[in-house]
Short mmCIF file of the C-alpha atoms (twelve columns), coordinates in Angstrom:
data_MODEL
# 
_entry.id   MODEL 
# 
loop_
_atom_site.group_PDB 
_atom_site.id 
_atom_site.type_symbol 
_atom_site.label_atom_id 
_atom_site.label_alt_id 
_atom_site.label_comp_id 
_atom_site.label_asym_id 
_atom_site.label_seq_id 
_atom_site.Cartn_x 
_atom_site.Cartn_y 
_atom_site.Cartn_z 
_atom_site.pdbx_PDB_model_num 
ATOM 1   C CA . MET A 1   112.449 76.667  111.564 1 
ATOM 2   C CA . ILE A 2   113.249 80.347  112.066 1 
ATOM 3   C CA . TYR A 3   110.189 81.387  110.018 1 
ATOM 4   C CA . GLY A 4   107.964 78.720  111.462 1 
ATOM 5   C CA . HIS A 5   106.304 80.734  114.174 1 
ATOM 6   C CA . ILE A 6   104.414 84.011  114.199 1 
ATOM 7   C CA . PHE A 7   102.320 85.303  117.074 1 
ATOM 8   C CA . GLY A 8   103.338 82.165  118.973 1 
ATOM 9   C CA . GLY A 9   102.072 79.669  116.421 1 
ATOM 10  C CA . ASP A 10  102.996 77.870  113.218 1 
ATOM 11  C CA . ILE A 11  102.523 79.751  109.924 1 
ATOM 12  C CA . MET A 12  100.375 76.961  108.501 1 
ATOM 13  C CA . GLU A 13  98.240  76.897  111.628 1 
ATOM 14  C CA . HIS A 14  97.674  80.645  111.301 1 
ATOM 15  C CA . PHE A 15  96.782  80.211  107.641 1 
ATOM 16  C CA . LYS A 16  94.240  77.518  108.510 1 
ATOM 17  C CA . ARG A 17  92.847  79.674  111.304 1 
ATOM 18  C CA . GLY A 18  92.627  82.670  108.980 1 
ATOM 19  C CA . VAL A 19  90.728  80.701  106.355 1 
ATOM 20  C CA . LEU A 20  88.352  79.289  108.968 1 
ATOM 21  C CA . LEU A 21  87.695  82.641  110.667 1 
ATOM 22  C CA . THR A 22  87.124  84.395  107.350 1 
ATOM 23  C CA . LEU A 23  84.685  81.700  106.250 1 
ATOM 24  C CA . ILE A 24  82.803  81.992  109.542 1 
ATOM 25  C CA . GLY A 25  82.826  85.795  109.352 1 
ATOM 26  C CA . GLY A 26  81.454  85.814  105.798 1 
ATOM 27  C CA . THR A 27  78.806  83.262  106.761 1 
ATOM 28  C CA . CYS A 28  77.841  85.455  109.714 1 
ATOM 29  C CA . TRP A 29  77.341  88.369  107.330 1 
ATOM 30  C CA . GLY A 30  75.102  86.141  105.201 1 
ATOM 31  C CA . PHE A 31  73.130  85.210  108.315 1 
ATOM 32  C CA . SER A 32  72.783  88.918  109.075 1 
ATOM 33  C CA . GLY A 33  71.243  89.564  105.663 1 
ATOM 34  C CA . ALA A 34  68.706  86.754  105.991 1 
ATOM 35  C CA . SER A 35  67.882  87.881  109.548 1 
ATOM 36  C CA . GLY A 36  67.238  91.401  108.294 1 
ATOM 37  C CA . GLN A 37  64.881  90.001  105.673 1 
ATOM 38  C CA . PHE A 38  63.083  88.071  108.439 1 
ATOM 39  C CA . LEU A 39  62.548  91.261  110.480 1 
ATOM 40  C CA . PHE A 40  61.384  93.228  107.447 1 
ATOM 41  C CA . THR A 41  58.945  90.505  106.399 1 
ATOM 42  C CA . HIS A 42  57.450  89.512  109.758 1 
ATOM 43  C CA . TYR A 43  57.772  92.670  111.873 1 
ATOM 44  C CA . GLN A 44  57.842  95.447  109.251 1 
ATOM 45  C CA . ALA A 45  61.092  96.665  110.819 1 
ATOM 46  C CA . ASN A 46  62.465  99.936  109.473 1 
ATOM 47  C CA . PRO A 47  65.934  99.663  107.833 1 
ATOM 48  C CA . MET A 48  66.995  102.947 109.465 1 
ATOM 49  C CA . TRP A 49  66.099  101.621 112.916 1 
ATOM 50  C CA . LEU A 50  67.899  98.312  112.332 1 
ATOM 51  C CA . THR A 51  70.991  100.065 110.958 1 
ATOM 52  C CA . SER A 52  71.286  102.321 113.996 1 
ATOM 53  C CA . MET A 53  70.717  99.454  116.449 1 
ATOM 54  C CA . ARG A 54  73.271  97.107  114.909 1 
ATOM 55  C CA . MET A 55  75.894  99.840  114.547 1 
ATOM 56  C CA . CYS A 56  75.453  101.330 118.027 1 
ATOM 57  C CA . PHE A 57  75.562  98.058  119.927 1 
ATOM 58  C CA . ALA A 58  78.046  96.222  117.694 1 
ATOM 59  C CA . GLY A 59  80.264  99.321  117.608 1 
ATOM 60  C CA . LEU A 60  80.171  99.427  121.398 1 
ATOM 61  C CA . LEU A 61  81.123  95.740  121.622 1 
ATOM 62  C CA . ILE A 62  84.012  96.103  119.152 1 
ATOM 63  C CA . THR A 63  85.247  99.289  120.858 1 
ATOM 64  C CA . LEU A 64  85.252  97.569  124.254 1 
ATOM 65  C CA . PHE A 65  87.053  94.603  122.713 1 
ATOM 66  C CA . GLY A 66  89.652  96.994  121.271 1 
ATOM 67  C CA . ALA A 67  90.038  98.779  124.613 1 
ATOM 68  C CA . LEU A 68  90.835  95.446  126.257 1 
ATOM 69  C CA . THR A 69  93.101  93.980  123.575 1 
ATOM 70  C CA . GLN A 70  94.611  97.039  121.807 1 
ATOM 71  C CA . LYS A 71  94.651  99.663  124.528 1 
ATOM 72  C CA . GLU A 72  97.651  101.648 123.262 1 
ATOM 73  C CA . ALA A 73  96.324  101.852 119.704 1 
ATOM 74  C CA . MET A 74  92.965  103.060 121.006 1 
ATOM 75  C CA . LYS A 75  94.669  105.766 123.078 1 
ATOM 76  C CA . ARG A 76  96.765  106.940 120.138 1 
ATOM 77  C CA . LEU A 77  93.747  107.151 117.833 1 
ATOM 78  C CA . VAL A 78  91.646  109.103 120.322 1 
ATOM 79  C CA . SER A 79  94.537  111.516 120.983 1 
ATOM 80  C CA . GLN A 80  95.105  112.329 117.298 1 
ATOM 81  C CA . LYS A 81  92.349  114.827 116.428 1 
ATOM 82  C CA . LYS A 82  92.741  114.706 112.632 1 
ATOM 83  C CA . ASP A 83  92.753  110.915 112.491 1 
ATOM 84  C CA . LEU A 84  89.851  110.715 114.918 1 
ATOM 85  C CA . ILE A 85  87.834  113.023 112.650 1 
ATOM 86  C CA . LYS A 86  88.755  110.824 109.678 1 
ATOM 87  C CA . THR A 87  87.595  107.808 111.694 1 
ATOM 88  C CA . PHE A 88  84.267  109.542 112.276 1 
ATOM 89  C CA . GLY A 89  84.099  110.083 108.512 1 
ATOM 90  C CA . PHE A 90  84.708  106.383 108.017 1 
ATOM 91  C CA . GLY A 91  81.867  105.679 110.452 1 
ATOM 92  C CA . PHE A 92  79.554  107.828 108.344 1 
ATOM 93  C CA . VAL A 93  80.542  105.906 105.187 1 
ATOM 94  C CA . LEU A 94  80.053  102.623 107.038 1 
ATOM 95  C CA . MET A 95  76.613  103.788 108.166 1 
ATOM 96  C CA . LEU A 96  75.662  104.486 104.526 1 
ATOM 97  C CA . CYS A 97  76.959  101.033 103.567 1 
ATOM 98  C CA . GLN A 98  74.887  99.293  106.242 1 
ATOM 99  C CA . PHE A 99  71.791  101.369 105.509 1 
ATOM 100 C CA . THR A 100 71.852  100.848 101.726 1 
ATOM 101 C CA . TYR A 101 72.454  97.107  102.244 1 
ATOM 102 C CA . LEU A 102 69.426  96.751  104.504 1 
ATOM 103 C CA . GLN A 103 67.340  98.887  102.156 1 
ATOM 104 C CA . ALA A 104 68.380  96.589  99.304  1 
ATOM 105 C CA . ILE A 105 67.259  93.567  101.336 1 
ATOM 106 C CA . ASN A 106 63.989  95.289  102.246 1 
ATOM 107 C CA . THR A 107 63.208  96.017  98.584  1 
ATOM 108 C CA . SER A 108 64.466  92.708  97.145  1 
ATOM 109 C CA . ASN A 109 65.825  89.832  99.270  1 
ATOM 110 C CA . ALA A 110 68.960  88.920  101.201 1 
ATOM 111 C CA . GLY A 111 70.600  86.852  98.467  1 
ATOM 112 C CA . THR A 112 70.092  89.361  95.672  1 
ATOM 113 C CA . ALA A 113 71.168  92.306  97.852  1 
ATOM 114 C CA . SER A 114 74.346  90.482  98.940  1 
ATOM 115 C CA . VAL A 115 75.288  89.648  95.356  1 
ATOM 116 C CA . LEU A 116 74.682  93.201  94.108  1 
ATOM 117 C CA . GLN A 117 76.814  94.392  97.028  1 
ATOM 118 C CA . TYR A 118 79.650  92.354  95.526  1 
ATOM 119 C CA . LEU A 119 79.720  94.658  92.528  1 
ATOM 120 C CA . SER A 120 81.959  96.745  94.808  1 
ATOM 121 C CA . PRO A 121 85.273  95.224  93.563  1 
ATOM 122 C CA . ILE A 122 84.352  96.451  90.085  1 
ATOM 123 C CA . TYR A 123 83.770  99.982  91.383  1 
ATOM 124 C CA . ILE A 124 87.076  99.831  93.251  1 
ATOM 125 C CA . MET A 125 88.854  98.677  90.113  1 
ATOM 126 C CA . ILE A 126 87.310  101.493 88.048  1 
ATOM 127 C CA . PHE A 127 88.326  103.985 90.753  1 
ATOM 128 C CA . VAL A 128 91.909  102.702 90.654  1 
ATOM 129 C CA . CYS A 129 92.002  102.957 86.855  1 
ATOM 130 C CA . LEU A 130 90.696  106.532 86.946  1 
ATOM 131 C CA . THR A 131 93.091  107.679 89.667  1 
ATOM 132 C CA . SER A 132 95.985  105.890 87.939  1 
ATOM 133 C CA . LYS A 133 94.950  107.381 84.562  1 
ATOM 134 C CA . ARG A 134 95.051  104.049 82.799  1 
ATOM 135 C CA . LEU A 135 92.679  101.794 80.904  1 
ATOM 136 C CA . PRO A 136 91.508  98.471  82.367  1 
ATOM 137 C CA . ASN A 137 93.632  95.474  81.381  1 
ATOM 138 C CA . LYS A 138 92.084  92.430  79.686  1 
ATOM 139 C CA . ILE A 139 91.070  90.706  82.927  1 
ATOM 140 C CA . GLU A 140 89.638  93.912  84.382  1 
ATOM 141 C CA . ALA A 141 87.679  94.589  81.195  1 
ATOM 142 C CA . LEU A 142 86.296  91.028  81.279  1 
ATOM 143 C CA . CYS A 143 85.260  91.554  84.913  1 
ATOM 144 C CA . ILE A 144 83.386  94.737  84.007  1 
ATOM 145 C CA . VAL A 145 81.486  92.873  81.278  1 
ATOM 146 C CA . LEU A 146 80.695  89.941  83.605  1 
ATOM 147 C CA . ALA A 147 79.579  92.177  86.467  1 
ATOM 148 C CA . LEU A 148 77.337  94.333  84.302  1 
ATOM 149 C CA . GLY A 149 76.012  91.218  82.575  1 
ATOM 150 C CA . GLY A 150 75.296  89.561  85.922  1 
ATOM 151 C CA . ALA A 151 73.456  92.618  87.205  1 
ATOM 152 C CA . PHE A 152 71.466  92.707  83.943  1 
ATOM 153 C CA . VAL A 153 70.497  89.032  84.259  1 
ATOM 154 C CA . ILE A 154 69.395  89.449  87.888  1 
ATOM 155 C CA . ALA A 155 67.420  92.598  87.105  1 
ATOM 156 C CA . THR A 156 65.703  91.417  83.909  1 
ATOM 157 C CA . HIS A 157 65.971  87.602  83.804  1 
ATOM 158 C CA . GLY A 158 67.139  88.185  80.235  1 
ATOM 159 C CA . ARG A 159 63.948  89.953  79.182  1 
ATOM 160 C CA . LEU A 160 64.453  93.362  77.594  1 
ATOM 161 C CA . ASN A 161 60.831  94.392  78.081  1 
ATOM 162 C CA . GLY A 162 60.683  94.385  81.861  1 
ATOM 163 C CA . LEU A 163 62.491  94.122  85.195  1 
ATOM 164 C CA . ALA A 164 62.441  90.930  87.275  1 
ATOM 165 C CA . LEU A 165 63.822  93.023  90.129  1 
ATOM 166 C CA . THR A 166 61.975  96.182  91.137  1 
ATOM 167 C CA . PRO A 167 63.666  99.459  90.130  1 
ATOM 168 C CA . THR A 168 63.853  100.367 93.827  1 
ATOM 169 C CA . GLY A 169 65.557  97.100  94.701  1 
ATOM 170 C CA . LEU A 170 68.011  97.532  91.836  1 
ATOM 171 C CA . PHE A 171 68.780  101.120 92.895  1 
ATOM 172 C CA . TRP A 172 69.531  100.201 96.508  1 
ATOM 173 C CA . GLY A 173 71.555  97.152  95.444  1 
ATOM 174 C CA . ILE A 174 73.766  99.234  93.168  1 
ATOM 175 C CA . ALA A 175 74.022  101.964 95.828  1 
ATOM 176 C CA . CYS A 176 75.106  99.305  98.313  1 
ATOM 177 C CA . GLY A 177 77.897  98.257  95.953  1 
ATOM 178 C CA . PHE A 178 79.124  101.863 95.724  1 
ATOM 179 C CA . THR A 179 79.053  102.432 99.482  1 
ATOM 180 C CA . SER A 180 80.788  99.085  100.067 1 
ATOM 181 C CA . ALA A 181 83.546  100.180 97.691  1 
ATOM 182 C CA . ALA A 182 83.894  103.500 99.526  1 
ATOM 183 C CA . TYR A 183 83.979  101.680 102.874 1 
ATOM 184 C CA . SER A 184 86.802  99.459  101.581 1 
ATOM 185 C CA . ILE A 185 88.897  102.321 100.161 1 
ATOM 186 C CA . TYR A 186 88.441  105.037 102.794 1 
ATOM 187 C CA . PRO A 187 90.136  103.623 105.937 1 
ATOM 188 C CA . LYS A 188 93.223  102.031 104.361 1 
ATOM 189 C CA . ARG A 189 95.785  104.391 105.951 1 
ATOM 190 C CA . LEU A 190 93.926  104.588 109.279 1 
ATOM 191 C CA . MET A 191 93.883  100.826 109.653 1 
ATOM 192 C CA . ALA A 192 97.543  100.557 108.673 1 
ATOM 193 C CA . VAL A 193 98.453  102.953 111.494 1 
ATOM 194 C CA . TYR A 194 96.029  101.986 114.279 1 
ATOM 195 C CA . GLY A 195 94.737  98.533  113.341 1 
ATOM 196 C CA . SER A 196 91.346  97.403  112.131 1 
ATOM 197 C CA . VAL A 197 89.561  96.929  115.454 1 
ATOM 198 C CA . PRO A 198 90.010  100.452 116.917 1 
ATOM 199 C CA . VAL A 199 89.080  102.171 113.647 1 
ATOM 200 C CA . THR A 200 86.092  99.908  112.980 1 
ATOM 201 C CA . GLY A 201 84.786  100.019 116.552 1 
ATOM 202 C CA . ILE A 202 84.982  103.786 117.021 1 
ATOM 203 C CA . GLY A 203 83.770  104.483 113.480 1 
ATOM 204 C CA . MET A 204 80.852  102.092 113.755 1 
ATOM 205 C CA . LEU A 205 79.795  103.449 117.132 1 
ATOM 206 C CA . PHE A 206 79.942  107.033 115.840 1 
ATOM 207 C CA . GLY A 207 77.954  106.230 112.685 1 
ATOM 208 C CA . GLY A 208 75.300  104.420 114.698 1 
ATOM 209 C CA . VAL A 209 74.905  107.263 117.204 1 
ATOM 210 C CA . VAL A 210 74.672  109.861 114.404 1 
ATOM 211 C CA . LEU A 211 71.915  107.908 112.664 1 
ATOM 212 C CA . LEU A 212 70.153  107.231 115.961 1 
ATOM 213 C CA . CYS A 213 70.038  110.948 116.831 1 
ATOM 214 C CA . ALA A 214 69.521  112.386 113.340 1 
ATOM 215 C CA . GLY A 215 66.728  109.976 112.456 1 
ATOM 216 C CA . LYS A 216 65.274  109.629 115.962 1 
ATOM 217 C CA . THR A 217 65.220  105.947 115.165 1 
ATOM 218 C CA . TRP A 218 64.036  104.952 118.642 1 
ATOM 219 C CA . THR A 219 60.606  106.177 117.453 1 
ATOM 220 C CA . LEU A 220 60.743  103.636 114.596 1 
ATOM 221 C CA . ALA A 221 61.201  100.572 116.812 1 
ATOM 222 C CA . PRO A 222 58.866  97.731  115.785 1 
ATOM 223 C CA . ALA A 223 56.846  95.667  118.239 1 
ATOM 224 C CA . LEU A 224 59.061  92.614  118.720 1 
ATOM 225 C CA . ASP A 225 58.129  89.362  120.372 1 
ATOM 226 C CA . LEU A 226 60.762  86.964  121.719 1 
ATOM 227 C CA . ASP A 227 61.610  85.605  118.258 1 
ATOM 228 C CA . GLY A 228 62.055  89.089  116.828 1 
ATOM 229 C CA . LEU A 229 64.201  90.163  119.773 1 
ATOM 230 C CA . LEU A 230 66.434  87.101  119.477 1 
ATOM 231 C CA . VAL A 231 66.902  87.674  115.742 1 
ATOM 232 C CA . THR A 232 67.802  91.332  116.388 1 
ATOM 233 C CA . ILE A 233 70.351  90.308  119.013 1 
ATOM 234 C CA . GLY A 234 71.691  87.750  116.540 1 
ATOM 235 C CA . ILE A 235 72.199  90.465  113.913 1 
ATOM 236 C CA . ILE A 236 74.065  92.650  116.419 1 
ATOM 237 C CA . VAL A 237 76.237  89.985  118.040 1 
ATOM 238 C CA . ILE A 238 76.681  87.382  115.285 1 
ATOM 239 C CA . GLY A 239 76.008  89.279  112.077 1 
ATOM 240 C CA . THR A 240 77.904  92.456  112.958 1 
ATOM 241 C CA . ALA A 241 80.266  92.360  115.960 1 
ATOM 242 C CA . ALA A 242 81.416  88.746  115.525 1 
ATOM 243 C CA . ALA A 243 81.422  88.935  111.713 1 
ATOM 244 C CA . PHE A 244 83.672  92.008  111.618 1 
ATOM 245 C CA . THR A 245 85.973  90.741  114.379 1 
ATOM 246 C CA . LEU A 246 86.418  87.290  112.816 1 
ATOM 247 C CA . TYR A 247 86.920  88.695  109.330 1 
ATOM 248 C CA . LEU A 248 89.482  91.263  110.486 1 
ATOM 249 C CA . GLN A 249 91.456  88.569  112.321 1 
ATOM 250 C CA . GLY A 250 91.329  86.569  109.095 1 
ATOM 251 C CA . VAL A 251 92.847  89.551  107.275 1 
ATOM 252 C CA . VAL A 252 95.687  89.594  109.819 1 
ATOM 253 C CA . ASP A 253 96.316  85.858  109.373 1 
ATOM 254 C CA . ILE A 254 96.061  85.423  105.591 1 
ATOM 255 C CA . GLY A 255 96.085  88.928  104.099 1 
ATOM 256 C CA . PRO A 256 93.383  91.109  102.566 1 
ATOM 257 C CA . ILE A 257 93.354  89.555  99.078  1 
ATOM 258 C CA . LYS A 258 92.738  85.973  100.193 1 
ATOM 259 C CA . ALA A 259 90.374  87.133  102.942 1 
ATOM 260 C CA . SER A 260 88.220  89.158  100.565 1 
ATOM 261 C CA . MET A 261 88.011  86.203  98.176  1 
ATOM 262 C CA . ILE A 262 87.005  83.788  100.924 1 
ATOM 263 C CA . ALA A 263 84.507  86.316  102.326 1 
ATOM 264 C CA . SER A 264 82.594  86.010  99.059  1 
ATOM 265 C CA . ILE A 265 80.876  83.147  100.881 1 
ATOM 266 C CA . GLU A 266 78.590  85.937  102.180 1 
ATOM 267 C CA . PRO A 267 76.197  86.140  99.194  1 
ATOM 268 C CA . VAL A 268 76.214  82.357  98.890  1 
ATOM 269 C CA . SER A 269 75.324  81.913  102.566 1 
ATOM 270 C CA . ALA A 270 72.760  84.741  102.425 1 
ATOM 271 C CA . THR A 271 71.085  83.049  99.461  1 
ATOM 272 C CA . LEU A 272 71.065  79.657  101.218 1 
ATOM 273 C CA . PHE A 273 69.753  81.122  104.491 1 
ATOM 274 C CA . ALA A 274 67.016  82.976  102.615 1 
ATOM 275 C CA . PHE A 275 66.082  79.872  100.605 1 
ATOM 276 C CA . VAL A 276 66.114  77.337  103.476 1 
ATOM 277 C CA . TRP A 277 64.963  79.512  106.392 1 
ATOM 278 C CA . LEU A 278 62.706  82.059  104.696 1 
ATOM 279 C CA . SER A 279 61.625  80.017  101.650 1 
ATOM 280 C CA . THR A 280 62.738  82.810  99.310  1 
ATOM 281 C CA . PRO A 281 62.318  81.546  95.727  1 
ATOM 282 C CA . PHE A 282 65.198  81.784  93.266  1 
ATOM 283 C CA . LYS A 283 65.184  80.823  89.618  1 
ATOM 284 C CA . GLY A 284 67.997  79.146  87.767  1 
ATOM 285 C CA . ILE A 285 68.717  82.316  85.812  1 
ATOM 286 C CA . ASP A 286 69.177  84.186  89.105  1 
ATOM 287 C CA . LEU A 287 71.966  81.768  89.999  1 
ATOM 288 C CA . VAL A 288 73.574  82.411  86.600  1 
ATOM 289 C CA . GLY A 289 73.626  86.139  87.380  1 
ATOM 290 C CA . PHE A 290 75.000  85.468  90.863  1 
ATOM 291 C CA . ALA A 291 77.811  83.346  89.419  1 
ATOM 292 C CA . MET A 292 78.716  85.978  86.791  1 
ATOM 293 C CA . ILE A 293 79.223  88.587  89.522  1 
ATOM 294 C CA . LEU A 294 81.004  86.328  92.016  1 
ATOM 295 C CA . VAL A 295 83.514  85.010  89.465  1 
ATOM 296 C CA . THR A 296 84.797  88.566  88.972  1 
ATOM 297 C CA . ILE A 297 86.155  88.531  92.536  1 
ATOM 298 C CA . PHE A 298 88.403  85.578  91.734  1 
ATOM 299 C CA . LEU A 299 89.423  86.959  88.340  1 
ATOM 300 C CA . LEU A 300 90.472  90.261  89.895  1 
ATOM 301 C CA . ALA A 301 92.737  88.327  92.283  1 
ATOM 302 C CA . LEU A 302 94.675  86.663  89.447  1 
ATOM 303 C CA . PRO A 303 97.301  89.392  88.776  1 
ATOM 304 C CA . SER A 304 100.670 89.194  90.501  1 
ATOM 305 C CA . ASP A 305 99.786  91.774  93.143  1 
ATOM 306 C CA . GLN A 306 97.845  88.974  94.845  1 
ATOM 307 C CA . VAL A 307 101.152 87.483  95.980  1 
ATOM 308 C CA . SER A 308 102.637 90.723  97.193  1 
ATOM 309 C CA . ASN A 309 99.523  91.786  99.135  1 
ATOM 310 C CA . SER A 310 98.504  88.523  100.705 1 
# 
């Protein structure tokens, strides 16, 4: 068939590969969250230190990967001053996203932080409605109700007289959702022009170096034994560099809509890792709140633009 091959392979094979890589990438992100919780619990690691380490080293790995596989795009990006500055801005937003996520884990747990992070599609949808000067449609309105209801259930366990989640944990979880939304919106044009890998690698490296220097995070390094060092390396290589690279290839293969839906395996995997590996307790009502938030991702993908964008 004329349409049967792209990038040297069958369309269906690329679809299967995209689904698989996106699933693995999202699972790697979940592993990263549980690993961060492990370092915070057993080594009193500082979220600022861990953010700078994962961004500096993972950004370096992704940038080197881009230099080897997308050399021309890397050259064009570096030579365009305005776009390079915008990429640095993206790196700063990405740094805030990573930092608020790890702070949310540090003040709650990996599963809860990952689910609250997935409030970001709601923030994106509200942003689109505001910039388009329109009201949410029925599905969007339902998603807002479900997302707010899910956050309420997680935070209060249905009790109006007290929080089941600490106010600090709730604050950082909501902040993580906002920064994740900003991270998703900001680089759209840059990635369309230069590709995901160059923009992500250079931006991540810049954000990590800025945090490293501004916060002098080398002074915050915890005393790590072999287990702690291996977990830190796992966060950098598996939970950051590999996760982003696999997910972005999944976006290329199956499109951003399907990829973002499949990547919602992240909070599920983070919850399972935290429960099995770290013995983090969850109540049934927590899972109800998780489900209320996660279902909004699939509902938001129902309109017809799913077909045109995927």
